[in-house]
C-alpha positions as CSV (number, residue, x, y, z in Angstrom):
1,M,-92.4,-26.1,-83.9
2,D,-93.9,-23.6,-86.5
3,R,-91.6,-24.3,-89.2
4,D,-93.1,-21.9,-91.9
5,G,-93.7,-19.4,-89.0
6,L,-90.3,-19.5,-87.8
7,A,-88.6,-19.4,-91.4
8,E,-90.7,-16.1,-92.5
9,F,-89.6,-14.4,-88.8
10,L,-85.8,-15.1,-89.3
11,R,-86.3,-13.3,-92.8
12,V,-88.2,-10.8,-91.9
13,R,-86.0,-9.6,-88.7
14,R,-82.8,-10.5,-90.7
15,E,-83.9,-8.2,-93.5
16,A,-85.2,-5.3,-91.1
17,L,-81.0,-5.2,-89.8
18,Q,-79.1,-2.5,-91.3
19,P,-75.3,-4.0,-91.1
20,S,-74.5,-0.8,-88.8
21,D,-76.9,-2.1,-86.4
22,V,-74.8,-5.3,-85.5
23,G,-71.7,-3.1,-86.2
24,L,-70.7,-4.7,-89.6
25,P,-69.3,-2.7,-92.4
26,A,-72.2,-1.9,-95.2
27,G,-70.0,-2.7,-98.4
28,L,-70.5,-1.4,-101.7
29,R,-72.3,-4.7,-103.6
30,R,-75.7,-5.6,-101.2
31,R,-78.4,-7.1,-103.5
32,T,-81.1,-7.6,-100.8
33,P,-82.2,-5.3,-97.9
34,G,-80.5,-6.2,-94.8
35,L,-77.9,-8.5,-93.3
36,R,-77.0,-11.4,-95.3
37,R,-77.5,-14.7,-93.7
38,E,-74.0,-15.6,-93.7
39,E,-74.0,-12.7,-91.6
40,V,-76.5,-13.7,-89.4
41,A,-75.1,-17.3,-88.9
42,S,-71.4,-15.5,-88.0
43,L,-73.2,-13.8,-85.5
44,A,-75.5,-16.4,-83.3
45,T,-72.1,-18.7,-83.5
46,M,-73.6,-21.7,-86.2
47,S,-72.8,-22.6,-89.8
48,T,-74.7,-20.9,-92.6
49,D,-75.8,-24.0,-94.3
50,Y,-78.2,-24.5,-90.7
51,Y,-79.2,-20.8,-90.4
52,T,-80.1,-21.4,-94.4
53,R,-82.3,-24.3,-93.8
54,L,-84.0,-22.8,-91.1
55,E,-84.9,-19.7,-92.8
56,Q,-86.0,-22.3,-95.6
57,G,-88.3,-23.9,-93.5
58,R,-86.4,-27.4,-93.1
59,G,-84.0,-27.5,-91.1
60,P,-84.3,-29.5,-87.9
61,R,-85.7,-28.0,-84.6
62,P,-83.4,-25.8,-83.4
63,S,-82.3,-26.0,-79.2
64,R,-82.4,-23.6,-76.9
65,P,-79.0,-22.2,-77.0
66,V,-79.5,-21.7,-80.7
67,L,-82.4,-20.0,-80.5
68,T,-80.9,-17.9,-77.9
69,G,-78.0,-17.1,-80.8
70,L,-80.4,-16.0,-83.1
71,A,-82.0,-13.4,-80.7
72,R,-78.7,-11.7,-79.6
73,A,-77.6,-11.9,-83.5
74,L,-81.5,-10.5,-84.3
75,R,-80.9,-8.3,-81.8
76,L,-84.7,-9.3,-80.8
77,S,-86.8,-7.3,-78.1
78,D,-88.3,-9.4,-75.0
79,D,-91.1,-9.8,-76.5
80,E,-89.5,-11.0,-80.2
81,R,-87.3,-13.2,-78.1
82,G,-90.3,-15.2,-76.8
83,H,-92.1,-15.6,-80.1
84,L,-89.0,-16.9,-81.5
85,F,-89.0,-19.4,-78.7
86,R,-92.4,-20.2,-78.9
87,L,-92.5,-20.6,-82.9
88,A,-89.5,-23.3,-82.3
89,G,-92.0,-24.8,-79.6
90,E,-89.6,-23.9,-77.2
91,Q,-90.7,-21.6,-73.7
92,P,-89.1,-18.7,-73.2
93,A,-85.9,-18.7,-71.2
94,P,-86.7,-16.5,-67.7
95,P,-85.5,-13.0,-68.2
96,P,-81.9,-12.5,-66.4
97,G,-82.6,-9.8,-64.0
98,P,-85.0,-6.8,-63.9
99,P,-83.5,-4.2,-66.4
100,A,-82.0,-1.3,-64.6
101,E,-82.4,1.4,-67.5
102,V,-84.8,3.4,-67.0
103,R,-86.8,4.8,-70.1
104,T,-86.0,8.6,-71.3
105,G,-89.8,9.4,-71.4
106,V,-90.0,8.0,-67.8
107,L,-87.0,10.5,-66.7
108,R,-88.1,13.6,-68.1
109,M,-91.6,13.3,-66.5
110,L,-89.9,12.6,-63.1
111,A,-87.7,15.6,-63.4
112,R,-91.1,17.9,-64.6
113,L,-93.3,16.6,-61.8
114,D,-94.2,18.8,-59.0
115,V,-95.0,16.1,-56.5
116,P,-92.6,13.3,-55.5
117,G,-91.6,10.3,-57.3
118,L,-89.0,7.7,-58.0
119,V,-88.8,4.3,-59.8
120,L,-88.9,1.0,-58.5
121,D,-87.5,-2.2,-60.3
122,A,-89.2,-5.6,-58.8
123,K,-86.5,-6.2,-56.4
124,Y,-87.2,-2.4,-54.9
125,D,-84.1,-1.0,-56.0
126,V,-84.5,2.8,-56.3
127,L,-83.4,3.6,-60.4
128,A,-84.6,7.1,-60.4
129,W,-85.8,9.5,-58.3
130,N,-86.7,14.0,-58.3
131,P,-85.5,16.3,-55.6
132,L,-89.4,16.1,-54.1
133,A,-88.8,12.2,-53.2
134,A,-85.5,12.4,-51.7
135,A,-86.9,15.5,-49.5
136,L,-89.4,13.1,-48.5
137,I,-88.0,10.1,-48.1
138,T,-84.1,9.9,-47.9
139,D,-81.5,11.7,-49.9
140,F,-81.0,8.5,-52.3
141,S,-77.7,10.3,-53.8
142,A,-76.1,10.2,-50.4
143,L,-76.2,6.4,-50.3
144,P,-74.0,4.1,-52.3
145,P,-75.7,2.4,-55.0
146,R,-76.0,-0.8,-53.4
147,D,-77.9,0.6,-50.6
148,R,-80.9,2.3,-52.8
149,N,-83.2,-0.1,-51.9
150,L,-86.3,0.0,-50.3
151,L,-85.7,-3.3,-48.2
152,R,-82.2,-2.8,-47.7
153,L,-83.3,0.5,-46.1
154,R,-86.1,-1.2,-44.1
155,F,-84.8,-4.1,-42.9
156,L,-80.6,-4.0,-43.2
157,T,-79.6,-0.5,-42.0
158,D,-77.3,0.3,-39.5
159,Q,-78.0,3.1,-39.2
160,Q,-81.2,3.7,-35.8
161,S,-82.1,6.9,-37.0
162,L,-82.8,6.0,-40.5
163,T,-85.1,2.9,-38.7
164,D,-86.2,5.4,-36.6
165,R,-87.0,8.0,-39.7
166,Q,-88.9,5.3,-41.7
167,T,-91.6,4.8,-38.4
168,E,-91.2,8.2,-37.7
169,L,-92.1,9.0,-41.7
170,F,-95.1,6.1,-42.1
171,G,-96.3,5.2,-38.7
172,E,-95.6,2.1,-37.0
173,Q,-98.7,-0.3,-38.5
174,A,-98.2,0.9,-41.9
175,T,-94.0,0.4,-41.7
176,R,-95.4,-3.4,-40.7
177,E,-97.8,-3.6,-43.4
178,F,-94.9,-2.8,-46.0
179,A,-92.7,-5.1,-44.7
180,R,-95.1,-7.8,-45.2
181,D,-96.2,-6.7,-48.8
182,A,-92.6,-6.3,-49.9
183,A,-91.7,-9.8,-48.8
184,A,-94.5,-11.0,-50.7
185,D,-94.0,-8.9,-53.3
186,L,-90.1,-9.7,-54.0
187,R,-91.1,-13.5,-53.7
188,A,-93.1,-13.2,-57.0
189,A,-89.8,-11.6,-58.1
190,T,-87.7,-14.6,-57.5
191,S,-90.1,-16.7,-59.8
192,T,-90.2,-14.0,-62.3
193,Y,-85.7,-13.6,-61.8
194,P,-84.7,-17.0,-60.9
195,N,-81.4,-16.5,-62.4
196,D,-80.9,-13.3,-60.8
197,P,-77.6,-13.2,-58.7
198,A,-78.5,-10.1,-57.2
199,L,-81.7,-11.0,-56.5
200,A,-80.6,-14.4,-55.0
201,Q,-77.8,-12.0,-52.7
202,L,-80.9,-9.7,-52.0
203,V,-82.5,-12.5,-50.2
204,D,-79.6,-14.2,-48.2
205,D,-78.6,-10.5,-46.9
206,L,-82.0,-9.9,-45.9
207,L,-82.6,-13.3,-44.3
208,A,-79.3,-13.4,-42.7
209,G,-79.5,-10.0,-41.7
210,S,-82.8,-9.4,-40.4
211,P,-85.2,-12.2,-37.9
212,E,-88.5,-9.9,-38.5
213,F,-87.8,-10.2,-42.5
214,A,-86.6,-14.2,-42.3
215,E,-90.1,-14.7,-40.1
216,I,-92.3,-13.1,-42.9
217,W,-90.1,-14.8,-45.8
218,A,-91.1,-18.2,-43.8
219,R,-94.9,-17.7,-44.8
220,H,-94.3,-18.1,-48.5
221,E,-96.9,-15.3,-49.0
222,V,-96.9,-14.5,-52.8
223,G,-98.6,-10.9,-54.2
224,R,-97.6,-7.7,-56.3
225,Q,-98.0,-4.6,-54.1
226,Q,-99.8,-1.8,-55.3
227,T,-99.8,0.7,-52.7
228,L,-97.1,1.4,-50.5
229,C,-98.3,4.1,-48.2
230,Q,-101.4,6.4,-47.1
231,T,-100.1,9.0,-44.7
232,I,-96.7,10.5,-44.0
233,F,-95.6,12.1,-40.5
234,H,-93.0,14.4,-41.9
235,P,-90.6,15.7,-39.4
236,Q,-90.2,19.3,-40.8
237,V,-93.6,19.8,-42.1
238,G,-95.9,17.6,-40.2
239,R,-98.7,14.9,-41.2
240,I,-99.3,14.6,-45.1
241,D,-102.3,12.4,-46.5
242,V,-100.9,11.6,-49.8
243,I,-102.5,10.1,-52.4
244,C,-99.6,7.1,-53.5
245,E,-100.2,6.8,-57.4
246,V,-98.1,3.3,-58.8
247,L,-97.9,3.4,-62.7
248,V,-96.1,0.4,-64.1
249,V,-94.1,0.3,-66.8
250,P,-94.6,-3.3,-68.2
251,E,-91.9,-4.0,-70.7
252,R,-89.2,-3.2,-67.8
253,D,-91.1,-4.4,-65.1
254,Q,-90.7,-0.8,-63.4
255,R,-93.2,0.7,-61.3
256,V,-93.4,4.9,-61.1
257,V,-94.7,5.7,-57.7
258,L,-96.0,9.3,-57.5
259,Y,-97.0,10.8,-54.3
260,T,-99.9,13.2,-54.4
261,A,-102.2,15.3,-52.7
262,E,-105.8,16.4,-52.4
263,P,-105.9,19.6,-54.5
264,G,-106.4,22.9,-51.8
265,S,-105.4,20.6,-49.0
266,A,-103.0,21.1,-46.3
267,S,-101.3,18.3,-47.6
268,E,-101.1,19.7,-50.6
269,D,-99.4,22.9,-49.1
270,A,-96.9,20.4,-47.4
271,L,-95.7,19.3,-50.1
272,R,-94.9,22.8,-51.8
273,L,-93.5,23.6,-48.0
274,L,-91.0,20.6,-48.7
275,D,-90.3,21.6,-52.1
276,V,-88.5,24.8,-50.8
277,I,-87.4,22.9,-47.6
278,G,-85.7,20.2,-49.8
279,T,-83.0,18.0,-48.4
280,Q,-81.2,20.8,-46.7
281,S,-82.6,20.3,-43.0
282,M,-82.5,16.4,-43.5
283,S,-80.3,14.2,-41.6
284,T,-79.6,10.3,-42.5
285,G,-76.9,10.0,-39.8
């Protein structure tokens, strides 16, 4: 435990917060910047005396629940929370689950792209997409939010046309490779988010509903997938040889997947045609 480092960190973070940041009235008499010690103690559900001793470097080693309360009270980011735990001689607790919110800047970029793009979280939930991605893969807006997941679409769909469409789009070999790589990726996510009920439910549903997934899962392969496909056979515009770029958003554990084509190629022309066609001629059931 780094008592002095912990004390200084708590003080600096407390002074950086304004009452409005935590929903408190500013009041008229504030002689020091930021929150008062008693306000942080109240937000963290601990006594003012205990918090004061921590900030003065003379308190006992805080427990994990105390550190969790302090991180919540001081509105710490994930990185700051991890730093707080390590100062106290503890390893940070695993995050509860993959963040579902997509940064505004990423959404703006996605909307302005002239190539198909989508955002995936660690469990393959499709969090955001642009119209070209919907025209290329499937109209995600027509699916219930729970089913906007590439693994559910791959292994659990009740609509045979969707299963057939994936093989038609990506080819049988690529579809099998995606299944294996994605299962290894999902197992890595279960280590990162061991307490996420949505992730655990996804794995249970896949095991119960797909013998193919169960067979792959039993191999215990672990690894992060970096590419999703190379060639797409689209029923409306034909073959598209794509360069599948995966951009990582590390602080959100999200991936932006972009499907581009060689400039001046027939594949680029096919993507431009797809932009005109959109989802108007697509059918998912």
